[in-house]
PyMOL Python script that loads the backbone (N, CA, C, O; Angstrom):
from pymol import cmd

cmd.read_pdbstr("""\
ATOM      1  N   MET A   1     -26.814   2.060  -4.296  1.00  0.00           N
ATOM      2  CA  MET A   1     -26.687   0.937  -3.395  1.00  0.00           C
ATOM      3  C   MET A   1     -25.343   0.259  -3.649  1.00  0.00           C
ATOM      4  O   MET A   1     -25.017  -0.027  -4.801  1.00  0.00           O
ATOM      5  N   PRO A   2     -24.546  -0.008  -2.596  1.00  0.00           N
ATOM      6  CA  PRO A   2     -23.224  -0.599  -2.801  1.00  0.00           C
ATOM      7  C   PRO A   2     -23.318  -2.047  -3.277  1.00  0.00           C
ATOM      8  O   PRO A   2     -24.290  -2.754  -3.012  1.00  0.00           O
ATOM      9  N   LYS A   3     -22.276  -2.456  -3.987  1.00  0.00           N
ATOM     10  CA  LYS A   3     -22.212  -3.834  -4.460  1.00  0.00           C
ATOM     11  C   LYS A   3     -21.972  -4.774  -3.285  1.00  0.00           C
ATOM     12  O   LYS A   3     -21.344  -4.400  -2.294  1.00  0.00           O
ATOM     13  N   GLU A   4     -22.473  -5.982  -3.408  1.00  0.00           N
ATOM     14  CA  GLU A   4     -22.229  -7.002  -2.385  1.00  0.00           C
ATOM     15  C   GLU A   4     -20.778  -7.470  -2.501  1.00  0.00           C
ATOM     16  O   GLU A   4     -20.260  -7.649  -3.604  1.00  0.00           O
ATOM     17  N   ARG A   5     -20.141  -7.662  -1.371  1.00  0.00           N
ATOM     18  CA  ARG A   5     -18.740  -8.075  -1.357  1.00  0.00           C
ATOM     19  C   ARG A   5     -18.613  -9.502  -1.880  1.00  0.00           C
ATOM     20  O   ARG A   5     -19.310 -10.408  -1.424  1.00  0.00           O
ATOM     21  N   ARG A   6     -17.720  -9.685  -2.832  1.00  0.00           N
ATOM     22  CA  ARG A   6     -17.511 -11.001  -3.421  1.00  0.00           C
ATOM     23  C   ARG A   6     -16.142 -11.525  -3.025  1.00  0.00           C
ATOM     24  O   ARG A   6     -15.240 -10.751  -2.703  1.00  0.00           O
ATOM     25  N   THR A   7     -15.994 -12.828  -3.050  1.00  0.00           N
ATOM     26  CA  THR A   7     -14.695 -13.434  -2.793  1.00  0.00           C
ATOM     27  C   THR A   7     -14.262 -14.178  -4.049  1.00  0.00           C
ATOM     28  O   THR A   7     -15.087 -14.713  -4.790  1.00  0.00           O
ATOM     29  N   PHE A   8     -12.964 -14.202  -4.269  1.00  0.00           N
ATOM     30  CA  PHE A   8     -12.410 -14.843  -5.444  1.00  0.00           C
ATOM     31  C   PHE A   8     -11.343 -15.842  -5.020  1.00  0.00           C
ATOM     32  O   PHE A   8     -10.637 -15.629  -4.035  1.00  0.00           O
ATOM     33  N   THR A   9     -11.235 -16.913  -5.758  1.00  0.00           N
ATOM     34  CA  THR A   9     -10.224 -17.918  -5.450  1.00  0.00           C
ATOM     35  C   THR A   9      -8.852 -17.429  -5.904  1.00  0.00           C
ATOM     36  O   THR A   9      -8.737 -16.546  -6.755  1.00  0.00           O
ATOM     37  N   ASP A  10      -7.828 -18.017  -5.323  1.00  0.00           N
ATOM     38  CA  ASP A  10      -6.467 -17.669  -5.729  1.00  0.00           C
ATOM     39  C   ASP A  10      -6.232 -18.009  -7.198  1.00  0.00           C
ATOM     40  O   ASP A  10      -5.483 -17.317  -7.887  1.00  0.00           O
ATOM     41  N   GLU A  11      -6.868 -19.070  -7.672  1.00  0.00           N
ATOM     42  CA  GLU A  11      -6.713 -19.466  -9.074  1.00  0.00           C
ATOM     43  C   GLU A  11      -7.290 -18.392  -9.998  1.00  0.00           C
ATOM     44  O   GLU A  11      -6.681 -18.058 -11.015  1.00  0.00           O
ATOM     45  N   PHE A  12      -8.457 -17.852  -9.652  1.00  0.00           N
ATOM     46  CA  PHE A  12      -9.071 -16.791 -10.446  1.00  0.00           C
ATOM     47  C   PHE A  12      -8.185 -15.551 -10.463  1.00  0.00           C
ATOM     48  O   PHE A  12      -7.963 -14.948 -11.513  1.00  0.00           O
ATOM     49  N   LYS A  13      -7.681 -15.177  -9.285  1.00  0.00           N
ATOM     50  CA  LYS A  13      -6.805 -14.012  -9.188  1.00  0.00           C
ATOM     51  C   LYS A  13      -5.567 -14.203 -10.055  1.00  0.00           C
ATOM     52  O   LYS A  13      -5.132 -13.285 -10.751  1.00  0.00           O
ATOM     53  N   SER A  14      -5.011 -15.400 -10.001  1.00  0.00           N
ATOM     54  CA  SER A  14      -3.822 -15.709 -10.797  1.00  0.00           C
ATOM     55  C   SER A  14      -4.121 -15.596 -12.290  1.00  0.00           C
ATOM     56  O   SER A  14      -3.294 -15.096 -13.053  1.00  0.00           O
ATOM     57  N   GLN A  15      -5.289 -16.055 -12.706  1.00  0.00           N
ATOM     58  CA  GLN A  15      -5.670 -15.957 -14.112  1.00  0.00           C
ATOM     59  C   GLN A  15      -5.809 -14.501 -14.549  1.00  0.00           C
ATOM     60  O   GLN A  15      -5.424 -14.147 -15.664  1.00  0.00           O
ATOM     61  N   MET A  16      -6.355 -13.661 -13.680  1.00  0.00           N
ATOM     62  CA  MET A  16      -6.508 -12.244 -14.012  1.00  0.00           C
ATOM     63  C   MET A  16      -5.133 -11.576 -14.149  1.00  0.00           C
ATOM     64  O   MET A  16      -4.924 -10.748 -15.036  1.00  0.00           O
ATOM     65  N   VAL A  17      -4.206 -11.940 -13.269  1.00  0.00           N
ATOM     66  CA  VAL A  17      -2.848 -11.389 -13.342  1.00  0.00           C
ATOM     67  C   VAL A  17      -2.169 -11.866 -14.621  1.00  0.00           C
ATOM     68  O   VAL A  17      -1.455 -11.098 -15.267  1.00  0.00           O
ATOM     69  N   GLN A  18      -2.382 -13.120 -14.991  1.00  0.00           N
ATOM     70  CA  GLN A  18      -1.791 -13.650 -16.227  1.00  0.00           C
ATOM     71  C   GLN A  18      -2.339 -12.914 -17.446  1.00  0.00           C
ATOM     72  O   GLN A  18      -1.598 -12.623 -18.384  1.00  0.00           O
ATOM     73  N   LEU A  19      -3.646 -12.613 -17.430  1.00  0.00           N
ATOM     74  CA  LEU A  19      -4.220 -11.835 -18.541  1.00  0.00           C
ATOM     75  C   LEU A  19      -3.555 -10.473 -18.647  1.00  0.00           C
ATOM     76  O   LEU A  19      -3.234 -10.012 -19.743  1.00  0.00           O
ATOM     77  N   TYR A  20      -3.349  -9.829 -17.493  1.00  0.00           N
ATOM     78  CA  TYR A  20      -2.699  -8.520 -17.482  1.00  0.00           C
ATOM     79  C   TYR A  20      -1.262  -8.635 -17.990  1.00  0.00           C
ATOM     80  O   TYR A  20      -0.818  -7.811 -18.790  1.00  0.00           O
ATOM     81  N   ASN A  21      -0.546  -9.642 -17.534  1.00  0.00           N
ATOM     82  CA  ASN A  21       0.850  -9.821 -17.958  1.00  0.00           C
ATOM     83  C   ASN A  21       0.968 -10.170 -19.435  1.00  0.00           C
ATOM     84  O   ASN A  21       2.001  -9.909 -20.051  1.00  0.00           O
ATOM     85  N   SER A  22      -0.080 -10.757 -20.011  1.00  0.00           N
ATOM     86  CA  SER A  22      -0.032 -11.109 -21.428  1.00  0.00           C
ATOM     87  C   SER A  22      -0.360  -9.928 -22.338  1.00  0.00           C
ATOM     88  O   SER A  22      -0.306 -10.051 -23.561  1.00  0.00           O
ATOM     89  N   GLY A  23      -0.703  -8.773 -21.737  1.00  0.00           N
ATOM     90  CA  GLY A  23      -0.882  -7.578 -22.544  1.00  0.00           C
ATOM     91  C   GLY A  23      -2.277  -7.000 -22.553  1.00  0.00           C
ATOM     92  O   GLY A  23      -2.489  -5.940 -23.141  1.00  0.00           O
ATOM     93  N   LYS A  24      -3.228  -7.647 -21.929  1.00  0.00           N
ATOM     94  CA  LYS A  24      -4.587  -7.110 -21.879  1.00  0.00           C
ATOM     95  C   LYS A  24      -4.615  -5.946 -20.883  1.00  0.00           C
ATOM     96  O   LYS A  24      -3.980  -6.014 -19.830  1.00  0.00           O
ATOM     97  N   THR A  25      -5.334  -4.900 -21.209  1.00  0.00           N
ATOM     98  CA  THR A  25      -5.348  -3.718 -20.350  1.00  0.00           C
ATOM     99  C   THR A  25      -6.171  -3.966 -19.094  1.00  0.00           C
ATOM    100  O   THR A  25      -7.079  -4.798 -19.068  1.00  0.00           O
ATOM    101  N   ARG A  26      -5.820  -3.211 -18.045  1.00  0.00           N
ATOM    102  CA  ARG A  26      -6.539  -3.335 -16.772  1.00  0.00           C
ATOM    103  C   ARG A  26      -8.008  -2.987 -16.952  1.00  0.00           C
ATOM    104  O   ARG A  26      -8.884  -3.654 -16.403  1.00  0.00           O
ATOM    105  N   ALA A  27      -8.269  -1.951 -17.716  1.00  0.00           N
ATOM    106  CA  ALA A  27      -9.650  -1.495 -17.929  1.00  0.00           C
ATOM    107  C   ALA A  27     -10.488  -2.585 -18.596  1.00  0.00           C
ATOM    108  O   ALA A  27     -11.628  -2.823 -18.199  1.00  0.00           O
ATOM    109  N   ASN A  28      -9.924  -3.243 -19.604  1.00  0.00           N
ATOM    110  CA  ASN A  28     -10.658  -4.307 -20.297  1.00  0.00           C
ATOM    111  C   ASN A  28     -10.921  -5.496 -19.379  1.00  0.00           C
ATOM    112  O   ASN A  28     -12.013  -6.065 -19.393  1.00  0.00           O
ATOM    113  N   ILE A  29      -9.929  -5.869 -18.584  1.00  0.00           N
ATOM    114  CA  ILE A  29     -10.099  -6.997 -17.661  1.00  0.00           C
ATOM    115  C   ILE A  29     -11.175  -6.662 -16.630  1.00  0.00           C
ATOM    116  O   ILE A  29     -12.061  -7.474 -16.363  1.00  0.00           O
ATOM    117  N   ALA A  30     -11.094  -5.472 -16.058  1.00  0.00           N
ATOM    118  CA  ALA A  30     -12.058  -5.065 -15.040  1.00  0.00           C
ATOM    119  C   ALA A  30     -13.477  -5.012 -15.617  1.00  0.00           C
ATOM    120  O   ALA A  30     -14.428  -5.455 -14.972  1.00  0.00           O
ATOM    121  N   ARG A  31     -13.613  -4.485 -16.798  1.00  0.00           N
ATOM    122  CA  ARG A  31     -14.933  -4.383 -17.429  1.00  0.00           C
ATOM    123  C   ARG A  31     -15.474  -5.760 -17.782  1.00  0.00           C
ATOM    124  O   ARG A  31     -16.635  -6.061 -17.508  1.00  0.00           O
ATOM    125  N   GLU A  32     -14.636  -6.600 -18.391  1.00  0.00           N
ATOM    126  CA  GLU A  32     -15.088  -7.910 -18.864  1.00  0.00           C
ATOM    127  C   GLU A  32     -15.487  -8.840 -17.711  1.00  0.00           C
ATOM    128  O   GLU A  32     -16.452  -9.595 -17.830  1.00  0.00           O
ATOM    129  N   TYR A  33     -14.752  -8.788 -16.606  1.00  0.00           N
ATOM    130  CA  TYR A  33     -15.028  -9.693 -15.488  1.00  0.00           C
ATOM    131  C   TYR A  33     -15.736  -8.996 -14.328  1.00  0.00           C
ATOM    132  O   TYR A  33     -15.867  -9.573 -13.249  1.00  0.00           O
ATOM    133  N   ASP A  34     -16.193  -7.763 -14.541  1.00  0.00           N
ATOM    134  CA  ASP A  34     -16.919  -6.986 -13.533  1.00  0.00           C
ATOM    135  C   ASP A  34     -16.137  -6.903 -12.224  1.00  0.00           C
ATOM    136  O   ASP A  34     -16.647  -7.235 -11.154  1.00  0.00           O
ATOM    137  N   LEU A  35     -14.889  -6.453 -12.335  1.00  0.00           N
ATOM    138  CA  LEU A  35     -14.018  -6.306 -11.172  1.00  0.00           C
ATOM    139  C   LEU A  35     -13.766  -4.828 -10.914  1.00  0.00           C
ATOM    140  O   LEU A  35     -13.882  -3.995 -11.812  1.00  0.00           O
ATOM    141  N   SER A  36     -13.420  -4.522  -9.672  1.00  0.00           N
ATOM    142  CA  SER A  36     -13.016  -3.145  -9.389  1.00  0.00           C
ATOM    143  C   SER A  36     -11.539  -2.991  -9.772  1.00  0.00           C
ATOM    144  O   SER A  36     -10.754  -3.933  -9.667  1.00  0.00           O
ATOM    145  N   ALA A  37     -11.192  -1.812 -10.208  1.00  0.00           N
ATOM    146  CA  ALA A  37      -9.814  -1.554 -10.627  1.00  0.00           C
ATOM    147  C   ALA A  37      -8.851  -1.696  -9.446  1.00  0.00           C
ATOM    148  O   ALA A  37      -7.722  -2.157  -9.614  1.00  0.00           O
ATOM    149  N   THR A  38      -9.296  -1.302  -8.261  1.00  0.00           N
ATOM    150  CA  THR A  38      -8.412  -1.386  -7.090  1.00  0.00           C
ATOM    151  C   THR A  38      -8.120  -2.834  -6.720  1.00  0.00           C
ATOM    152  O   THR A  38      -6.996  -3.157  -6.336  1.00  0.00           O
ATOM    153  N   ALA A  39      -9.113  -3.706  -6.830  1.00  0.00           N
ATOM    154  CA  ALA A  39      -8.890  -5.125  -6.526  1.00  0.00           C
ATOM    155  C   ALA A  39      -7.890  -5.722  -7.505  1.00  0.00           C
ATOM    156  O   ALA A  39      -6.976  -6.443  -7.104  1.00  0.00           O
ATOM    157  N   LEU A  40      -8.060  -5.425  -8.777  1.00  0.00           N
ATOM    158  CA  LEU A  40      -7.149  -5.939  -9.790  1.00  0.00           C
ATOM    159  C   LEU A  40      -5.735  -5.402  -9.571  1.00  0.00           C
ATOM    160  O   LEU A  40      -4.765  -6.151  -9.688  1.00  0.00           O
ATOM    161  N   ASP A  41      -5.612  -4.119  -9.256  1.00  0.00           N
ATOM    162  CA  ASP A  41      -4.297  -3.528  -8.976  1.00  0.00           C
ATOM    163  C   ASP A  41      -3.632  -4.209  -7.780  1.00  0.00           C
ATOM    164  O   ASP A  41      -2.433  -4.485  -7.804  1.00  0.00           O
ATOM    165  N   ARG A  42      -4.416  -4.477  -6.738  1.00  0.00           N
ATOM    166  CA  ARG A  42      -3.879  -5.129  -5.543  1.00  0.00           C
ATOM    167  C   ARG A  42      -3.390  -6.542  -5.873  1.00  0.00           C
ATOM    168  O   ARG A  42      -2.327  -6.953  -5.407  1.00  0.00           O
ATOM    169  N   TRP A  43      -4.156  -7.282  -6.670  1.00  0.00           N
ATOM    170  CA  TRP A  43      -3.746  -8.638  -7.051  1.00  0.00           C
ATOM    171  C   TRP A  43      -2.452  -8.612  -7.859  1.00  0.00           C
ATOM    172  O   TRP A  43      -1.570  -9.447  -7.660  1.00  0.00           O
ATOM    173  N   ILE A  44      -2.347  -7.656  -8.764  1.00  0.00           N
ATOM    174  CA  ILE A  44      -1.137  -7.544  -9.588  1.00  0.00           C
ATOM    175  C   ILE A  44       0.062  -7.230  -8.700  1.00  0.00           C
ATOM    176  O   ILE A  44       1.125  -7.833  -8.851  1.00  0.00           O
ATOM    177  N   LYS A  45      -0.105  -6.297  -7.784  1.00  0.00           N
ATOM    178  CA  LYS A  45       0.986  -5.917  -6.881  1.00  0.00           C
ATOM    179  C   LYS A  45       1.390  -7.092  -5.999  1.00  0.00           C
ATOM    180  O   LYS A  45       2.579  -7.361  -5.830  1.00  0.00           O
ATOM    181  N   GLN A  46       0.407  -7.792  -5.436  1.00  0.00           N
ATOM    182  CA  GLN A  46       0.707  -8.941  -4.574  1.00  0.00           C
ATOM    183  C   GLN A  46       1.433 -10.025  -5.356  1.00  0.00           C
ATOM    184  O   GLN A  46       2.371 -10.635  -4.844  1.00  0.00           O
ATOM    185  N   SER A  47       1.018 -10.265  -6.568  1.00  0.00           N
ATOM    186  CA  SER A  47       1.653 -11.280  -7.394  1.00  0.00           C
ATOM    187  C   SER A  47       3.098 -10.915  -7.708  1.00  0.00           C
ATOM    188  O   SER A  47       3.973 -11.781  -7.727  1.00  0.00           O
ATOM    189  N   GLN A  48       3.347  -9.632  -7.955  1.00  0.00           N
ATOM    190  CA  GLN A  48       4.695  -9.198  -8.299  1.00  0.00           C
ATOM    191  C   GLN A  48       5.621  -9.176  -7.095  1.00  0.00           C
ATOM    192  O   GLN A  48       6.812  -9.457  -7.232  1.00  0.00           O
ATOM    193  N   THR A  49       5.098  -8.848  -5.910  1.00  0.00           N
ATOM    194  CA  THR A  49       5.969  -8.732  -4.741  1.00  0.00           C
ATOM    195  C   THR A  49       6.258 -10.063  -4.085  1.00  0.00           C
ATOM    196  O   THR A  49       7.420 -10.388  -3.839  1.00  0.00           O
ATOM    197  N   SER A  50       5.218 -10.850  -3.791  1.00  0.00           N
ATOM    198  CA  SER A  50       5.457 -12.096  -3.057  1.00  0.00           C
ATOM    199  C   SER A  50       5.010 -13.343  -3.807  1.00  0.00           C
ATOM    200  O   SER A  50       5.393 -14.453  -3.439  1.00  0.00           O
ATOM    201  N   GLY A  51       4.211 -13.178  -4.844  1.00  0.00           N
ATOM    202  CA  GLY A  51       3.713 -14.336  -5.571  1.00  0.00           C
ATOM    203  C   GLY A  51       2.542 -15.009  -4.874  1.00  0.00           C
ATOM    204  O   GLY A  51       2.057 -16.046  -5.328  1.00  0.00           O
ATOM    205  N   SER A  52       2.089 -14.424  -3.775  1.00  0.00           N
ATOM    206  CA  SER A  52       0.993 -14.992  -3.003  1.00  0.00           C
ATOM    207  C   SER A  52      -0.116 -13.957  -2.872  1.00  0.00           C
ATOM    208  O   SER A  52       0.138 -12.752  -2.884  1.00  0.00           O
ATOM    209  N   PHE A  53      -1.352 -14.443  -2.746  1.00  0.00           N
ATOM    210  CA  PHE A  53      -2.480 -13.528  -2.607  1.00  0.00           C
ATOM    211  C   PHE A  53      -2.973 -13.436  -1.171  1.00  0.00           C
ATOM    212  O   PHE A  53      -3.929 -12.709  -0.902  1.00  0.00           O
ATOM    213  N   SER A  54      -2.349 -14.152  -0.240  1.00  0.00           N
ATOM    214  CA  SER A  54      -2.797 -14.084   1.148  1.00  0.00           C
ATOM    215  C   SER A  54      -2.250 -12.812   1.804  1.00  0.00           C
ATOM    216  O   SER A  54      -1.130 -12.386   1.524  1.00  0.00           O
ATOM    217  N   GLU A  55      -3.048 -12.228   2.662  1.00  0.00           N
ATOM    218  CA  GLU A  55      -2.657 -10.988   3.330  1.00  0.00           C
ATOM    219  C   GLU A  55      -1.448 -11.211   4.233  1.00  0.00           C
ATOM    220  O   GLU A  55      -0.581 -10.344   4.341  1.00  0.00           O
ATOM    221  N   LYS A  56      -1.390 -12.364   4.875  1.00  0.00           N
ATOM    222  CA  LYS A  56      -0.297 -12.649   5.800  1.00  0.00           C
ATOM    223  C   LYS A  56       1.056 -12.648   5.084  1.00  0.00           C
ATOM    224  O   LYS A  56       2.053 -12.180   5.633  1.00  0.00           O
ATOM    225  N   ALA A  57       1.085 -13.166   3.875  1.00  0.00           N
ATOM    226  CA  ALA A  57       2.338 -13.230   3.124  1.00  0.00           C
ATOM    227  C   ALA A  57       2.747 -11.872   2.573  1.00  0.00           C
ATOM    228  O   ALA A  57       3.906 -11.678   2.208  1.00  0.00           O
ATOM    229  N   ASN A  58       1.820 -10.938   2.508  1.00  0.00           N
ATOM    230  CA  ASN A  58       2.104  -9.634   1.899  1.00  0.00           C
ATOM    231  C   ASN A  58       2.251  -8.506   2.909  1.00  0.00           C
ATOM    232  O   ASN A  58       2.255  -7.335   2.529  1.00  0.00           O
ATOM    233  N   ARG A  59       2.372  -8.841   4.186  1.00  0.00           N
ATOM    234  CA  ARG A  59       2.570  -7.801   5.203  1.00  0.00           C
ATOM    235  C   ARG A  59       4.005  -7.300   5.179  1.00  0.00           C
ATOM    236  O   ARG A  59       4.944  -8.043   4.894  1.00  0.00           O
ATOM    237  N   THR A  60       4.144  -6.016   5.489  1.00  0.00           N
ATOM    238  CA  THR A  60       5.484  -5.446   5.598  1.00  0.00           C
ATOM    239  C   THR A  60       6.063  -5.828   6.955  1.00  0.00           C
ATOM    240  O   THR A  60       5.311  -6.193   7.858  1.00  0.00           O
ATOM    241  N   PRO A  61       7.372  -5.753   7.117  1.00  0.00           N
ATOM    242  CA  PRO A  61       7.966  -6.049   8.424  1.00  0.00           C
ATOM    243  C   PRO A  61       7.406  -5.153   9.530  1.00  0.00           C
ATOM    244  O   PRO A  61       7.264  -5.595  10.670  1.00  0.00           O
ATOM    245  N   GLU A  62       7.090  -3.904   9.203  1.00  0.00           N
ATOM    246  CA  GLU A  62       6.522  -2.996  10.191  1.00  0.00           C
ATOM    247  C   GLU A  62       5.141  -3.462  10.641  1.00  0.00           C
ATOM    248  O   GLU A  62       4.810  -3.389  11.824  1.00  0.00           O
ATOM    249  N   GLU A  63       4.342  -3.938   9.697  1.00  0.00           N
ATOM    250  CA  GLU A  63       3.013  -4.441  10.047  1.00  0.00           C
ATOM    251  C   GLU A  63       3.121  -5.678  10.929  1.00  0.00           C
ATOM    252  O   GLU A  63       2.361  -5.829  11.886  1.00  0.00           O
ATOM    253  N   ASN A  64       4.063  -6.564  10.609  1.00  0.00           N
ATOM    254  CA  ASN A  64       4.265  -7.756  11.435  1.00  0.00           C
ATOM    255  C   ASN A  64       4.692  -7.375  12.848  1.00  0.00           C
ATOM    256  O   ASN A  64       4.223  -7.958  13.825  1.00  0.00           O
ATOM    257  N   GLU A  65       5.582  -6.395  12.949  1.00  0.00           N
ATOM    258  CA  GLU A  65       6.047  -5.953  14.262  1.00  0.00           C
ATOM    259  C   GLU A  65       4.900  -5.320  15.054  1.00  0.00           C
ATOM    260  O   GLU A  65       4.764  -5.563  16.253  1.00  0.00           O
ATOM    261  N   LEU A  66       4.086  -4.518  14.390  1.00  0.00           N
ATOM    262  CA  LEU A  66       2.954  -3.885  15.054  1.00  0.00           C
ATOM    263  C   LEU A  66       1.982  -4.931  15.599  1.00  0.00           C
ATOM    264  O   LEU A  66       1.505  -4.802  16.726  1.00  0.00           O
ATOM    265  N   LEU A  67       1.689  -5.959  14.815  1.00  0.00           N
ATOM    266  CA  LEU A  67       0.804  -7.018  15.275  1.00  0.00           C
ATOM    267  C   LEU A  67       1.388  -7.753  16.473  1.00  0.00           C
ATOM    268  O   LEU A  67       0.671  -8.069  17.423  1.00  0.00           O
ATOM    269  N   ALA A  68       2.684  -8.025  16.430  1.00  0.00           N
ATOM    270  CA  ALA A  68       3.341  -8.723  17.541  1.00  0.00           C
ATOM    271  C   ALA A  68       3.305  -7.866  18.805  1.00  0.00           C
ATOM    272  O   ALA A  68       3.066  -8.381  19.897  1.00  0.00           O
ATOM    273  N   LEU A  69       3.542  -6.565  18.662  1.00  0.00           N
ATOM    274  CA  LEU A  69       3.520  -5.667  19.818  1.00  0.00           C
ATOM    275  C   LEU A  69       2.111  -5.543  20.410  1.00  0.00           C
ATOM    276  O   LEU A  69       1.949  -5.485  21.629  1.00  0.00           O
ATOM    277  N   ARG A  70       1.111  -5.502  19.552  1.00  0.00           N
ATOM    278  CA  ARG A  70      -0.269  -5.448  20.050  1.00  0.00           C
ATOM    279  C   ARG A  70      -0.621  -6.714  20.820  1.00  0.00           C
ATOM    280  O   ARG A  70      -1.262  -6.653  21.869  1.00  0.00           O
ATOM    281  N   LYS A  71      -0.198  -7.862  20.294  1.00  0.00           N
ATOM    282  CA  LYS A  71      -0.461  -9.127  20.963  1.00  0.00           C
ATOM    283  C   LYS A  71       0.238  -9.176  22.322  1.00  0.00           C
ATOM    284  O   LYS A  71      -0.349  -9.611  23.312  1.00  0.00           O
ATOM    285  N   GLU A  72       1.490  -8.729  22.363  1.00  0.00           N
ATOM    286  CA  GLU A  72       2.242  -8.714  23.617  1.00  0.00           C
ATOM    287  C   GLU A  72       1.605  -7.742  24.611  1.00  0.00           C
ATOM    288  O   GLU A  72       1.523  -8.046  25.801  1.00  0.00           O
ATOM    289  N   ASN A  73       1.159  -6.595  24.145  1.00  0.00           N
ATOM    290  CA  ASN A  73       0.512  -5.615  25.001  1.00  0.00           C
ATOM    291  C   ASN A  73      -0.755  -6.204  25.627  1.00  0.00           C
ATOM    292  O   ASN A  73      -1.007  -6.017  26.818  1.00  0.00           O
ATOM    293  N   GLN A  74      -1.536  -6.902  24.837  1.00  0.00           N
ATOM    294  CA  GLN A  74      -2.751  -7.531  25.354  1.00  0.00           C
ATOM    295  C   GLN A  74      -2.416  -8.587  26.407  1.00  0.00           C
ATOM    296  O   GLN A  74      -3.092  -8.674  27.433  1.00  0.00           O
ATOM    297  N   ARG A  75      -1.384  -9.385  26.162  1.00  0.00           N
ATOM    298  CA  ARG A  75      -0.969 -10.412  27.119  1.00  0.00           C
ATOM    299  C   ARG A  75      -0.518  -9.775  28.431  1.00  0.00           C
ATOM    300  O   ARG A  75      -0.865 -10.260  29.508  1.00  0.00           O
ATOM    301  N   LEU A  76       0.249  -8.697  28.348  1.00  0.00           N
ATOM    302  CA  LEU A  76       0.722  -8.017  29.557  1.00  0.00           C
ATOM    303  C   LEU A  76      -0.427  -7.395  30.348  1.00  0.00           C
ATOM    304  O   LEU A  76      -0.407  -7.401  31.579  1.00  0.00           O
ATOM    305  N   LYS A  77      -1.423  -6.861  29.651  1.00  0.00           N
ATOM    306  CA  LYS A  77      -2.590  -6.313  30.340  1.00  0.00           C
ATOM    307  C   LYS A  77      -3.328  -7.418  31.099  1.00  0.00           C
ATOM    308  O   LYS A  77      -3.764  -7.219  32.233  1.00  0.00           O
ATOM    309  N   MET A  78      -3.461  -8.582  30.463  1.00  0.00           N
ATOM    310  CA  MET A  78      -4.126  -9.699  31.132  1.00  0.00           C
ATOM    311  C   MET A  78      -3.343 -10.129  32.372  1.00  0.00           C
ATOM    312  O   MET A  78      -3.936 -10.370  33.424  1.00  0.00           O
ATOM    313  N   GLU A  79      -2.030 -10.226  32.257  1.00  0.00           N
ATOM    314  CA  GLU A  79      -1.202 -10.599  33.403  1.00  0.00           C
ATOM    315  C   GLU A  79      -1.340  -9.570  34.523  1.00  0.00           C
ATOM    316  O   GLU A  79      -1.419  -9.936  35.695  1.00  0.00           O
ATOM    317  N   ASN A  80      -1.371  -8.297  34.171  1.00  0.00           N
ATOM    318  CA  ASN A  80      -1.520  -7.235  35.153  1.00  0.00           C
ATOM    319  C   ASN A  80      -2.865  -7.349  35.878  1.00  0.00           C
ATOM    320  O   ASN A  80      -2.931  -7.179  37.095  1.00  0.00           O
ATOM    321  N   ASP A  81      -3.928  -7.634  35.135  1.00  0.00           N
ATOM    322  CA  ASP A  81      -5.245  -7.805  35.745  1.00  0.00           C
ATOM    323  C   ASP A  81      -5.265  -8.990  36.700  1.00  0.00           C
ATOM    324  O   ASP A  81      -5.877  -8.919  37.765  1.00  0.00           O
ATOM    325  N   ILE A  82      -4.601 -10.075  36.325  1.00  0.00           N
ATOM    326  CA  ILE A  82      -4.542 -11.259  37.186  1.00  0.00           C
ATOM    327  C   ILE A  82      -3.806 -10.929  38.478  1.00  0.00           C
ATOM    328  O   ILE A  82      -4.232 -11.331  39.560  1.00  0.00           O
ATOM    329  N   LEU A  83      -2.706 -10.201  38.365  1.00  0.00           N
ATOM    330  CA  LEU A  83      -1.950  -9.824  39.568  1.00  0.00           C
ATOM    331  C   LEU A  83      -2.761  -8.890  40.468  1.00  0.00           C
ATOM    332  O   LEU A  83      -2.689  -8.998  41.692  1.00  0.00           O
ATOM    333  N   LYS A  84      -3.522  -7.987  39.882  1.00  0.00           N
ATOM    334  CA  LYS A  84      -4.383  -7.102  40.673  1.00  0.00           C
ATOM    335  C   LYS A  84      -5.421  -7.911  41.443  1.00  0.00           C
ATOM    336  O   LYS A  84      -5.675  -7.651  42.619  1.00  0.00           O
ATOM    337  N   GLN A  85      -6.012  -8.882  40.780  1.00  0.00           N
ATOM    338  CA  GLN A  85      -7.015  -9.726  41.441  1.00  0.00           C
ATOM    339  C   GLN A  85      -6.389 -10.537  42.567  1.00  0.00           C
ATOM    340  O   GLN A  85      -6.991 -10.700  43.629  1.00  0.00           O
ATOM    341  N   ALA A  86      -5.187 -11.043  42.338  1.00  0.00           N
ATOM    342  CA  ALA A  86      -4.511 -11.838  43.354  1.00  0.00           C
ATOM    343  C   ALA A  86      -4.142 -10.983  44.580  1.00  0.00           C
ATOM    344  O   ALA A  86      -4.166 -11.467  45.711  1.00  0.00           O
ATOM    345  N   ALA A  87      -3.807  -9.726  44.343  1.00  0.00           N
ATOM    346  CA  ALA A  87      -3.446  -8.826  45.432  1.00  0.00           C
ATOM    347  C   ALA A  87      -4.654  -8.508  46.311  1.00  0.00           C
ATOM    348  O   ALA A  87      -4.499  -8.240  47.503  1.00  0.00           O
ATOM    349  N   LEU A  88      -5.832  -8.537  45.743  1.00  0.00           N
ATOM    350  CA  LEU A  88      -7.055  -8.265  46.498  1.00  0.00           C
ATOM    351  C   LEU A  88      -7.435  -9.418  47.414  1.00  0.00           C
ATOM    352  O   LEU A  88      -8.108  -9.205  48.423  1.00  0.00           O
ATOM    353  N   ILE A  89      -7.031 -10.591  47.094  1.00  0.00           N
ATOM    354  CA  ILE A  89      -7.396 -11.781  47.874  1.00  0.00           C
ATOM    355  C   ILE A  89      -6.552 -11.936  49.110  1.00  0.00           C
ATOM    356  O   ILE A  89      -6.737 -12.887  49.869  1.00  0.00           O
TER     357      ILE A  89
END
""", "prot")
cmd.dss("prot")
cmd.show_as("cartoon", "prot")
cmd.util.cbc("prot")
cmd.orient("prot")
């Protein structure tokens, strides 16, 4: 049975990264605090790259561009639908 998804505060994540930076091994931290290794690795990477744990701050420029293009595409589709409806009237 899969584990229930848990949420952690930024302060907790920061403390785990500080433990890792002070020399404690990833395996010991994960075992002691019942964390998945991938979550701990992601927090360490986010802390090293941007210093923030929010997903928005850790997006690559390509991801930001993709989101903007998807939003624009949706807006253009809506405008096209409105024009089609207006043409029918």
